[in-house]
Wavefront OBJ file of the C-alpha trace (Angstrom):
o trace
v 103.677 116.299 101.042
v 103.321 114.127 97.665
v 100.479 114.024 95.703
v 99.134 111.033 97.293
v 98.043 108.209 94.239
v 94.872 105.782 94.232
v 96.917 103.809 91.550
v 97.544 100.361 92.654
v 101.054 100.117 92.295
v 102.184 103.622 93.004
v 102.214 105.917 96.356
v 102.233 109.131 94.982
v 102.769 111.299 91.450
v 104.710 114.028 90.499
v 103.632 115.897 87.408
v 106.790 118.376 86.313
v 104.782 118.607 82.832
v 101.143 118.194 82.167
v 98.876 117.800 78.992
v 99.788 115.475 76.224
v 98.403 114.135 72.494
v 97.042 110.945 71.499
v 99.097 108.635 69.588
v 97.765 105.088 69.610
v 94.436 103.426 70.790
v 95.075 103.146 74.269
v 94.855 107.116 74.567
v 91.219 107.102 73.163
v 89.447 107.399 76.543
v 92.719 109.414 78.526
v 91.764 109.364 82.146
v 94.152 112.381 82.247
v 92.485 114.415 79.709
v 89.326 114.010 81.487
v 90.888 114.897 84.861
v 92.831 117.832 83.200
v 89.775 119.356 82.148
v 88.166 119.287 85.167
v 91.020 120.599 87.180
v 91.070 123.694 84.473
v 87.315 124.320 85.118
v 88.163 124.038 89.167
v 91.157 126.969 88.394
v 93.647 125.141 89.193
v 96.626 126.816 87.965
v 98.947 124.365 86.600
v 95.887 123.300 84.206
v 95.120 126.483 82.932
v 95.994 125.147 79.740
v 93.819 122.496 80.002
v 95.193 119.104 78.417
v 97.978 121.031 76.150
v 101.617 120.166 76.750
v 102.753 122.586 79.472
v 105.915 122.323 81.475
v 106.149 123.651 85.030
v 109.547 124.508 86.225
v 108.475 125.239 89.694
v 107.352 121.609 89.951
v 111.004 120.392 89.135
v 112.428 120.229 92.520
v 109.528 119.145 94.737
v 110.471 115.621 95.398
v 113.668 117.022 96.988
v 110.993 118.353 99.625
v 109.495 115.084 100.128
v 111.365 113.353 103.237
v 109.625 110.220 103.233
v 111.180 107.556 100.739
v 108.164 106.472 98.577
v 107.085 105.245 94.904
v 106.353 108.046 92.795
v 104.815 107.526 89.377
v 106.223 110.711 87.203
v 103.936 112.159 84.885
v 100.916 110.577 85.395
v 99.219 113.568 83.635
v 101.583 113.634 80.567
v 104.384 111.786 78.754
v 108.028 112.980 79.658
v 109.189 111.734 76.192
v 106.521 114.026 74.094
v 108.367 115.525 71.033
v 107.763 118.699 72.291
v 109.548 118.174 75.474
v 113.021 119.806 75.286
v 115.941 117.565 75.761
v 117.162 119.946 78.418
v 113.946 119.669 80.595
v 114.036 115.911 80.300
v 117.625 116.115 81.786
v 116.416 118.664 84.437
v 113.701 115.656 85.455
v 116.194 113.008 85.686
v 118.884 115.324 87.701
v 115.957 115.645 90.647
v 115.340 111.939 90.202
v 119.120 111.528 90.489
v 119.258 113.547 93.632
v 116.014 112.412 95.280
v 117.899 109.129 95.497
v 115.598 108.130 98.671
v 112.775 107.952 96.446
v 111.912 105.223 93.457
v 110.579 106.966 90.385
v 108.370 105.235 87.649
v 108.550 106.832 84.508
v 105.929 105.604 81.725
v 105.653 106.513 77.945
v 104.197 105.633 74.918
v 107.201 107.825 72.915
v 109.642 104.637 72.986
v 111.483 105.738 69.941
v 112.510 109.333 71.628
v 113.298 107.103 74.757
v 115.649 104.967 72.874
v 116.745 108.130 70.846
v 117.843 110.036 73.943
v 119.167 107.025 76.063
v 122.521 107.718 75.276
v 122.146 111.121 76.732
v 120.850 110.050 79.863
v 122.472 109.151 83.145
v 120.234 106.562 84.713
v 120.041 106.055 88.351
v 119.060 102.972 89.740
v 116.122 104.659 91.117
v 114.373 104.839 88.522
v 112.194 102.447 86.848
v 111.219 102.925 83.044
v 108.302 101.620 81.484
v 106.397 101.488 78.181
v 102.460 101.407 77.820
v 101.521 98.294 75.109
v 97.577 97.986 74.591
v 97.829 95.522 71.706
v 100.000 93.290 69.482
v 100.576 96.201 66.964
v 102.554 98.255 69.888
v 105.150 95.569 70.965
v 107.905 97.418 69.240
v 107.668 99.654 72.075
v 109.139 96.742 74.253
v 112.094 96.113 71.682
v 113.020 100.008 72.417
v 112.802 99.730 75.906
v 114.870 96.508 75.753
v 117.661 98.570 74.172
v 117.848 101.371 76.974
v 120.004 101.155 79.550
v 117.666 101.783 82.285
v 118.193 99.838 85.465
v 114.654 98.279 85.886
v 112.302 97.850 82.717
v 108.632 97.404 82.969
v 105.600 96.958 80.554
v 102.352 98.650 81.497
v 99.759 96.589 79.262
v 96.732 99.087 80.096
v 94.312 99.123 78.870
v 95.088 95.685 77.314
v 92.712 95.674 74.156
v 93.861 92.353 72.308
v 95.846 89.292 73.131
v 99.599 89.354 73.440
v 100.705 85.869 73.170
v 104.248 86.443 72.158
v 105.656 89.257 74.389
v 109.436 88.085 74.799
v 110.270 88.906 78.824
v 113.734 88.771 78.499
v 115.433 91.776 80.034
v 112.056 92.684 81.543
v 111.717 93.351 85.127
v 107.987 93.705 85.833
v 104.448 93.367 84.004
v 101.411 95.354 84.943
v 97.995 94.391 83.233
v 94.792 96.255 83.440
v 91.379 96.750 81.791
v 89.857 100.197 80.695
v 88.007 101.882 83.095
v 85.160 104.910 82.902
v 82.895 105.865 80.160
v 83.005 104.150 76.966
v 85.572 101.679 78.380
v 86.312 98.516 76.115
v 86.334 94.878 77.391
v 89.317 92.980 78.145
v 88.897 89.163 77.787
v 90.133 86.927 80.603
v 92.327 84.908 78.579
v 94.176 87.642 77.345
v 95.129 88.316 81.191
v 95.933 84.583 82.089
v 98.043 84.168 79.138
v 100.333 87.205 79.867
v 100.051 86.140 83.899
v 101.535 82.456 82.720
v 104.063 84.237 80.309
v 105.461 85.993 83.418
v 105.126 82.930 85.599
v 107.282 80.835 82.867
v 109.978 84.097 82.877
v 109.947 84.360 86.213
v 108.903 87.723 85.827
v 107.039 89.659 88.406
v 103.090 90.513 87.534
v 100.846 92.951 88.741
v 97.076 92.698 88.019
v 95.889 96.065 88.043
v 92.019 95.742 87.702
v 89.465 94.287 85.330
v 88.140 97.812 84.575
v 84.638 98.523 82.861
v 82.516 101.366 83.919
v 82.503 100.612 87.428
v 86.069 99.394 88.129
v 85.378 99.112 91.904
v 82.555 96.574 91.182
v 84.523 94.885 88.711
v 87.566 94.312 91.084
v 91.024 93.167 90.633
v 90.665 89.141 91.239
v 92.125 86.713 88.848
v 91.304 83.092 89.344
v 90.170 83.824 93.116
v 93.353 85.768 94.022
v 95.333 88.757 93.881
v 98.169 89.198 91.686
v 100.689 92.104 93.507
v 104.240 91.063 92.574
v 106.899 93.729 92.586
v 110.312 94.107 90.992
v 112.884 92.245 93.101
v 114.492 95.640 93.623
v 111.259 97.253 95.323
v 112.375 96.136 98.857
v 110.064 98.459 100.746
v 106.748 97.370 98.907
v 105.337 95.585 101.959
v 103.162 99.057 102.560
v 102.323 99.256 98.739
v 100.726 95.711 98.702
v 99.798 95.072 102.338
l 1 2 3 4 5 6 7 8 9 10 11 12 13 14 15 16 17 18 19 20 21 22 23 24 25 26 27 28 29 30 31 32 33 34 35 36 37 38 39 40 41 42 43 44 45 46 47 48 49 50 51 52 53 54 55 56 57 58 59 60 61 62 63 64 65 66 67 68 69 70 71 72 73 74 75 76 77 78 79 80 81 82 83 84 85 86 87 88 89 90 91 92 93 94 95 96 97 98 99 100 101 102 103 104 105 106 107 108 109 110 111 112 113 114 115 116 117 118 119 120 121 122 123 124 125 126 127 128 129 130 131 132 133 134 135 136 137 138 139 140 141 142 143 144 145 146 147 148 149 150 151 152 153 154 155 156 157 158 159 160 161 162 163 164 165 166 167 168 169 170 171 172 173 174 175 176 177 178 179 180 181 182 183 184 185 186 187 188 189 190 191 192 193 194 195 196 197 198 199 200 201 202 203 204 205 206 207 208 209 210 211 212 213 214 215 216 217 218 219 220 221 222 223 224 225 226 227 228 229 230 231 232 233 234 235 236 237 238 239 240 241 242 243 244 245
């Protein structure tokens, strides 16, 4: 069985590596770091190193064992393009995704420069969606890096959204996710930031997914934007009825 996920825009997670380092303000209250420390305390073998970057070769072929087609978020507990992940290991991850062609894989990184650097060495399968995280206007350069890659489906995760993003430039972008920060110390997200991004997506005809308002109690804050939910998906996601029903 795949590890089922409560993340609204995916179905399962797969972590062939765990652990990471903070690289920008969006990392300040990293949920993966909190969870890794909890799993370490529980004695979970894959988290014996806590949140230190650790590769797990025994996890590489797991998706091949999951026969039901599903949307899989890759490395929810790390970043595949971390500078200390060997290119050979990255290639092994892509090889599994290529072989597991019945799944759709979502890869998300803040290390967009390394993504672009390795792009020419990657044989991009059509079932891999590649995304970058952008938390404020200072980090929109990650979008430019993503745009230059040869990934078939490109998406943005604007979470935690920490400031306005008035001029995203959505050409060649296939999907946009927006979400506020949640948990202890969550920083606020203003409604006008979200509405502006939604409107940019509508104007550019780019699918828009609003994940959450966030805050200390994200369930109470909910995920309604102007009296409705926004759960649009890339047009390549023909099966998404189960995800958004």
